C-alpha positions as CSV (number, residue, x, y, z in Angstrom):
1,V,27.5,-8.6,-27.3
2,A,24.3,-8.4,-29.4
3,A,21.3,-6.5,-27.9
4,P,18.7,-8.8,-26.4
5,A,15.5,-9.9,-28.5
6,G,12.3,-8.8,-27.1
7,Q,11.2,-7.8,-23.8
8,A,13.2,-8.1,-20.6
9,V,11.8,-10.3,-17.9
10,V,11.6,-9.7,-14.0
11,K,13.2,-12.8,-12.7
12,Q,12.7,-11.7,-9.1
13,A,11.6,-8.4,-7.1
14,N,11.1,-8.0,-3.5
15,L,11.9,-5.7,-0.5
16,P,13.8,-7.3,2.4
17,D,10.7,-8.8,3.9
18,N,10.2,-10.7,0.6
19,T,7.1,-8.6,-0.3
20,L,6.2,-6.2,-3.0
21,S,4.3,-3.7,-0.8
22,S,4.9,-1.1,1.7
23,G,3.0,1.6,3.7
24,L,2.3,5.0,2.2
25,A,5.5,6.6,3.3
26,G,7.7,4.1,1.0
27,G,11.4,4.1,2.0
28,G,12.1,0.4,1.6
29,V,14.8,-0.8,-0.8
30,L,13.3,-2.8,-3.7
31,T,15.7,-5.3,-5.3
32,I,14.8,-6.1,-8.9
33,Q,16.5,-9.0,-10.9
34,L,16.0,-8.8,-14.7
35,T,16.9,-11.4,-17.4
36,N,17.2,-10.7,-21.1
37,F,18.0,-7.1,-20.3
38,Q,20.5,-5.0,-22.2
39,I,23.9,-5.0,-20.5
40,V,24.5,-1.6,-18.8
41,Y,27.5,-0.2,-17.1
42,F,26.0,2.7,-15.1
43,A,22.9,3.3,-13.0
44,T,22.1,6.3,-15.3
45,D,21.9,3.9,-18.2
46,V,18.7,2.4,-16.4
47,V,15.3,4.1,-16.5
48,V,13.0,3.0,-13.7
49,N,9.5,4.5,-13.6
50,F,7.5,3.9,-10.4
51,G,3.8,4.8,-10.8
52,G,4.5,7.5,-13.5
53,A,7.5,8.9,-11.9
54,N,11.1,8.3,-12.7
55,V,13.3,7.3,-9.9
56,S,17.1,6.7,-9.6
57,C,18.5,3.2,-9.0
58,I,21.7,1.6,-7.9
59,L,23.2,-0.8,-10.2
60,Q,24.4,-3.9,-8.5
61,R,25.2,-6.1,-11.6
62,S,24.8,-6.4,-15.3
63,D,25.8,-9.0,-17.7
64,E,24.5,-11.3,-20.3
65,S,22.9,-13.6,-17.6
66,I,21.3,-11.1,-15.3
67,T,21.0,-7.4,-14.2
68,I,20.3,-6.5,-10.6
69,I,19.2,-3.0,-9.4
70,T,18.0,-1.5,-6.2
71,V,15.5,1.3,-5.9
72,T,14.4,3.2,-2.9
73,V,10.6,3.0,-3.0
74,P,9.1,6.6,-3.1
75,A,6.1,7.6,-1.2
76,G,2.9,6.6,-2.7
77,S,-1.0,6.6,-2.6
78,P,-2.9,3.5,-1.6
79,G,-3.4,0.8,-4.3
80,A,-1.3,-0.8,-7.1
81,E,1.5,1.1,-9.1
82,V,3.3,-0.2,-12.0
83,V,7.2,-0.3,-12.0
84,R,8.7,-0.2,-15.4
85,V,12.4,-0.8,-16.0
86,S,14.2,-0.4,-19.2
87,P,17.8,0.4,-20.6
88,S,17.8,4.2,-21.5
89,S,19.3,3.2,-25.1
90,L,16.8,0.5,-25.8
91,A,13.3,1.4,-24.6
92,S,11.7,-1.6,-26.4
93,N,13.6,-3.8,-23.8
94,W,11.6,-3.1,-20.8
95,A,10.0,-5.1,-17.9
96,E,7.1,-4.2,-15.6
97,L,6.0,-5.4,-12.1
98,T,3.3,-4.4,-9.8
99,F,4.0,-2.8,-6.3
100,T,1.3,-2.1,-3.8
101,Y,1.0,0.7,-1.3
102,E,-1.0,-0.4,1.7
103,D,-2.9,2.4,3.5
104,D,-1.1,2.2,6.9
105,R,-2.6,5.5,8.2
106,L,-4.5,5.1,11.7
107,P,-7.9,5.9,11.6
108,V,-9.0,9.1,13.0
109,L,-12.4,9.4,15.1
110,K,-13.9,12.9,13.8
111,A,-17.2,12.6,15.6
112,V,-19.4,10.9,18.1
113,A,-22.9,11.3,18.7
114,P,-24.3,11.3,21.4
115,T,-21.3,11.9,23.6
116,K,-22.9,10.6,26.8
117,L,-24.8,7.3,27.2
118,Y,-27.1,6.0,30.0
119,N,-26.0,2.8,31.9
120,D,-28.9,1.0,30.7
121,G,-27.7,0.6,27.2
122,S,-29.7,0.2,24.0
123,Q,-28.9,3.7,22.7
124,L,-27.9,4.4,19.0
125,V,-24.4,5.7,18.7
126,V,-22.9,7.4,15.4
127,L,-19.2,7.4,14.8
128,T,-17.6,9.4,12.0
129,V,-14.1,8.1,11.1
130,Q,-11.6,9.3,8.7
131,Q,-8.6,7.3,7.2
132,F,-10.8,4.3,7.5
133,P,-10.8,2.7,3.9
134,G,-11.9,-0.5,2.9
135,V,-14.9,-1.0,5.2
136,S,-18.3,-1.8,3.6
137,S,-20.3,-4.0,5.9
138,P,-20.7,-4.3,9.6
139,S,-18.6,-7.6,9.7
140,D,-15.6,-5.3,8.7
141,V,-15.7,-3.4,11.9
142,S,-15.5,-4.2,15.5
143,V,-16.5,-1.6,18.3
144,S,-15.4,-1.9,22.0
145,V,-17.2,0.2,24.7
146,L,-15.6,1.0,28.0
147,D,-17.9,1.8,30.9
148,A,-17.2,4.3,33.7
149,D,-15.4,1.6,35.6
150,G,-13.1,0.8,32.7
151,A,-14.9,-2.6,31.8
152,S,-15.0,-3.3,28.1
153,S,-17.7,-5.0,26.2
154,N,-18.3,-5.4,22.4
155,A,-21.0,-3.6,20.7
156,S,-23.2,-4.8,18.0
157,V,-22.4,-2.8,14.8
158,G,-25.6,-2.0,12.9
159,S,-24.5,-0.2,9.8
160,V,-21.3,1.1,8.0
161,S,-21.4,3.4,5.2
162,S,-18.2,4.7,3.5
163,D,-17.9,7.7,1.3
164,G,-15.5,6.0,-1.0
165,A,-12.6,8.4,0.0
166,G,-11.5,6.6,3.2
167,S,-14.1,8.0,5.6
168,A,-16.9,6.0,7.2
169,T,-19.9,6.4,9.3
170,I,-20.5,3.7,11.9
171,T,-23.7,3.0,13.9
172,F,-23.9,0.7,16.8
173,T,-26.2,0.0,19.7
174,S,-24.7,0.5,23.2
175,T,-24.8,-2.5,25.5
176,Q,-24.1,-1.0,28.7
């Protein structure tokens, strides 16, 4: 069988939930179907580079019509990563796809000032939150305030500032 001419093509790629994204811990099994890919006989004949690091794969099928591999998604950092697949003996016969890591960490409240409020409300409160990426305006945030009796009310968020590294400072005016 002649070597394929040109680049391989990703026909389909997805996790079991039909997405190309996961949380930061990874762990899902990504299935990649390739066409115009050189026929391979062993998983070690396939090079899978996931965001700059080579990872092993399981070879499901490889013939003149399609090659199917599965890869366990490694842990990653928030954002998009390029996944490149090529046969080890024909590096020019590669295909790429983009995989996205979603920041699924829970925000952590690091500071509240002041720590006590008067019942009459209208007091400025400042929250410092870590692991809170992607916020840039008050409409990105909602704050609920519980009073001493456990009743909840929404506070009016005044400002949000992000340090660009996943931490934010949020100010709001208490309503109770």
